[in-house]
N, C-alpha and C positions, 0 to 999 in steps of 0.2 A: 276456328272450328272447321272441320271438313264438311263438305256438302253431304247430303243424304245419299246421293248417288255414289260418291266416293266411298262412303262407309259401307254401302250395300255391295259395292264391287269387291271389297275386302272379304265380306262374308261369303260372297259368291265363290271366290277363289279358294278360300281357306276352310270353309265349313261344309262343302258339298261334295258328293261323289260325282264322277264323270257322267253317270246316268242322270243325276239330278240336274246338272248343268245343261246337258243336252235337252232335257225336257223343258227347262226354262227358256232355252233358246228357241225351241219349236213354238212355244207359247209367245215369245217376244215377236216372232215374225208376223203374228196376227194383230198385234197391238198398234193402234193408230192414235194420233195426237187428239183426235176428236172424241175418243172413248170417255165414258163416264163410269161412275160406281155401279151402274146397273148392267154394264156390258158383260155378256157371256161369250166365251171363246169356245168354238166347237173343234175338236180334234178327232180324227179317225183312230180308233184304238189300235187296230192292226198296223197302221202306218207308224204310229208312235212306237209300238213294240219293236218294229223293224229298225227304226232310227236309233233306238236305244240299245240295239244289239241283242235283244231277247229273241229266242226262237219262235217261229210262227206256230201259234197254238191257240186253242179256244180258251186256254187257262191264262188269264191276264193278271194273275196275282202278283207277278214281279212288278207290273206297272202300278197296281194299287198300292204296293208297298212304297214305291217312289213318291206317289202323290200324297200318301199318308204322312210320310216324313217331311215333305215340303209344307204340308198344312200344319204340322206339329211344331216346327221350329219357330221360336219367338225371335222376331227382329226388333231391336231396341235402338232408336237413333233420334237425333234432333234435327228439325228443319232449320237450315242455316238462316233463312230470311226472318223468322220470328222466334227461333230457339224453342219452339214447342216440341215436347217430347212425344214420339210416336212409338207405339208398341203394336206390332201386327205380325203377319206371317207371309211366307212367299205366296201362298195360295189362300184365299179366304173362303172359297166355295168350290166344291167338286161334286159332280153328278155324273154317274155312269148310266147311260141310257138303258131303258128296259130291254131293248133288243141287243144290247151289248156290242154295238158297233161304234157309237159316238161317246165321247167324253166331253163334258161341259165344265169349263173352269172360269172362276171369277178371281180378280185380283183387287187388292186395296189400291184406290186411286193414288195414294201417296207413293206407290211404287212405279207409277206410269213412266216417269222420267228415266228410271233405271232400265225398264224394259225397252224403251225407245232407244236408249244408249246401247243396250245389248243387241238390238235389232240392227243398228248401223255398224256395229263392231263385232262381227261373228268370231274374229280372232281371239276374243276374250275366252272362248271355250278352251283353247290350247295354251294361252299365255299363262306364264307363271305356274309351271308344274312343280309344286313343292310337296308332293305327296310323300316323298322320301324323308322329309323333315319330321322328327319325332315330336317336337314340342309345338303345340298349337300357337303359342305366342311367337315362336320363330317364324311360322308361316305368315302370321299377321304383320310382323315387322318387315319381312321380306317384301310383301306386296305394298306396304306403306311406302317403302323406299323406292320401289320400282314402278309404281302404278302410272307414272307419267311417261314412262318409256325412255327416259334418259339413260345414257350409257355411263355417265360420270357426272359428279357435281356435289352439291350440298343441299340438304333440306333441314329446316328448323321447325321444331314442333314444341308447343308449350307442354307443360306437365299435364295439364287437364286433357289436351288432345291425345297425348300418349296413353293416359289412363283409360280414356274413352275407347280409343281405337284398339288397344291391346286387351281391352276388357279386364282391367285390373282395378281393384278398389284403391283409390287414392288415400282413403283413411287407413288402409293397412300399411302404407308406405309413406308416412309423413316425412321420414328422413330419406333424402335422395340416395345416400350411401347404401341403404338397405334395398331400395328399388334397383339401383345399378347392379349390386352384387347378386341379388336373387333373381332378377328378371332380365335386365338389359344385357349384362355380361354373358349370361348363359345363352341367350338368343343370338347375340352377335357371334359368339364362338361357334355355334352350330351352323349358322349361315355361312360364315367364312370358311368352314371346313368342308361343307357339303354342297355348296351351290356355286354359281358363277359370279357371285357378288362378294366384294370385299367392303366391309364397313368399319369405320372408326367413329367413335362418339366423343363429343366435347361438351361438357356441361356449361351452361351460360347462366350467370348469376345476376340477380337484382339485389344489390347489397350483399348480404351473406347467403341468401337463399337461392338455390337453383330453381329457376322458373322456366327454363327452356333447355332443349338438348339439340345440338347440331350434329347431323349425321353426314359425314363425308363418305362417298361411296364410289366404287368403280366396278363396272361389269366386265368380266374377263371372257375371252373366247372359250367355249366349251370344248 
């Protein structure tokens, strides 16, 4: 099973706009290891507007739209250490100050490791630009294969890990042939045609049942 941070990294790269990513990075720069669930992070509204590329204005509705969407998106993942299921959102609390100069944000403590990782790795903002891929599952598969930064190699994932990461219902694809034809083959084809990544898949069986999939990959110069 992937760690919560790895799963959240995939959501970060494949489910958010550049403005949303930049906002989360600005927030991550304020997060400390000693923070707790009561910690509130203060950001200057005009500074954030500027960093996100919005024009200088007393109207900060573009920013409220960004925070609204981050507050609305449901994150669903499992903690690796105890396999407890967590459902939360990128932001758990948002308060715009009465004088309209400060923004106060709270996060779920379950996301602290993700934010600390983002704080130490700002290159995550520009890494893995897959906005030109049409299929969301293609984006998730691309990052799953490339998130360790290797240029070539093999990765093996169980069927449950693939269902979870690609956000596909395992009950809908009890037969591997259907999953391969309708999900994997289409995603691999789009990635191979439109990105710097070449992928080949090899089913791995336990008895007659496919229980894992091996991905052989190579990143090519752009």
